[in-house]
N, C-alpha and C positions, 0 to 999 in steps of 0.2 A: 770488730767493734770500733777500732780506730777509724776505719774507712767510713763507717756509718756516721760516727760523730763528726768527721770532717765534712761529709756531705751535708749533714744537718746544719753544721756551722755555716757552710756556703749558702744554704737556702735562707737562713736567717739573715746573714750579712748582705747578701746580694739581692734580697727581696724577690726571689723566685716564688711564684704563686701557683696554686693548683696541685701541689704535691705534699703529701703528708706521709711520714714514715709508716703510720698504721695502715695506709692504703696498699702496702705491698702484699702480694698474694702469699699466703702461708701454706706451704706444701705439707701434707700429712705423710707420715712414714707408713708404708704398707705393713699391715698386721695379718699374719696367717690366721685363718678361721677354719673351723671344722664344721661341716654340714651336719646339723643335728636332725633335721626333718624337713620335708618338702610336702606341700599340699597343692593340689590342682583343682581348679574349678573351670568348667567349660559349659557352654550352652549356645543355643541358637533360637531365633524366633523367625519362622519361615517368611512372613511378610513384614517383619520388623515391628518395633514398638516405638511410637512417637516419644521423644525425649523432651519434657518441658524445659523451660528456661531454668537455669540454676543447676544444682547438684542432684543427680539421680543415682540411686544404688544400682549397681549391676548385679552384685551377688549379695547374699546374706552375710552378716558378720560371722567370721569364722574364729572360734576360740583356739588359741595357741598357748603353749607354755614355754617359758624360758627357764631352764634348770641350771644354767651356768652361774656359778657364784659371782662372776664379774659381769653379769648381764649377757645380752645377745644382740645380734644384728638381724633385722628382718629385711630381706630383699624381696621386692614386689616386681614381678615381670608380667606385664599385661599387654595383650594384643586384642584390639577391639575393632570390629568391622561395623560400619554405618553406611547409610545412604543419606545424602544431602540433596534436597530438591529445591532449596532456595538459598542463594548465597547470602551470607551475613557475617557476623563477627567471629564465628568459629566454634570449635568444641575441643575438649581436652579430656585426658584420662588421668584420674587422681586416686592415689592410694590414701587410705584412712587407717590409722592405728589408734585404738582406744578412743575413737570418736574425733580424732584430731587429724587434719590433713597433713600428710608427709611433705616436708619442704626440701628434701635432699634428693634430687633437685625439685624445684616447684613444678606444678602441673604445666606442661608445655602445650601450646595450641597445636592442633593437627591441621591438616589441609582445609582450606576454606572455600574450595571450589565446589561445584555441583557435580554429583556422581556418586559412585561407590568407592569407599576408602577403607583401608585398614591402617589403624594407628597403633603405635607401639610406645610403651612407657616402661622405664626401669627406675625405681626409686628404692632407697634404703633408709633405715632409721635404727638408732640404738635404743634398746629397751632394757629395763631392769629385770632382775629375776622375778618370776611370778607368772600369773595368768593375764593374758591380753586378748584383744580381738583385732582382726584385720579385715579389711573390706576394700572394694574398688568401686569408684563412682565415675560417671561420665558428667562432665560439666558442659552445659549448652549456653553459649553467650548470646543466643538469639537466632541461630540458624534453624531451618526446618530439618531436624535430624531424626532418623529412625535407627534404633539399635538393632543390629542383625545377629552378629555372632561374637563370642569372646572366648579367650583361653587365658587363664590367669594362674601364675605360679607364685606361691608364698613360700619362701625358704627361710629357715631359722638357722643361723650360724652362731657358734660359740668361739670366742677368741682363744 
């Protein structure tokens, strides 16, 4: 605490800019979780299906339950294959829980080149005890993308 106060005092006195104590990364402590249930969804479209710009559902909303008194963590692992025939801004895989995009981490853009690609995504979110829905979407930023195959795992963990 003294070192942090001393550093903050130096910043204020010396006029150092661009640094704020609140900008320091905050590490989280690992918490053991127990796997409660896992759901899998897989599919393929032989010739692919054109993905319009914006968000498109890959699978139907899947109902899941969290019975843990302290809530649960949902982990979404998705592997999606596409073909891209026109280079543009890219595409991404996004998880949705209860109609809201998961932001841990945010949807990351996949390869933006032309060809056949398999993208992967791993996201997680804390949920309260009760009934919820999970779903995966593909986001198209303007490329000519055709959805080919997917394999998605939804795992529910209790702390």
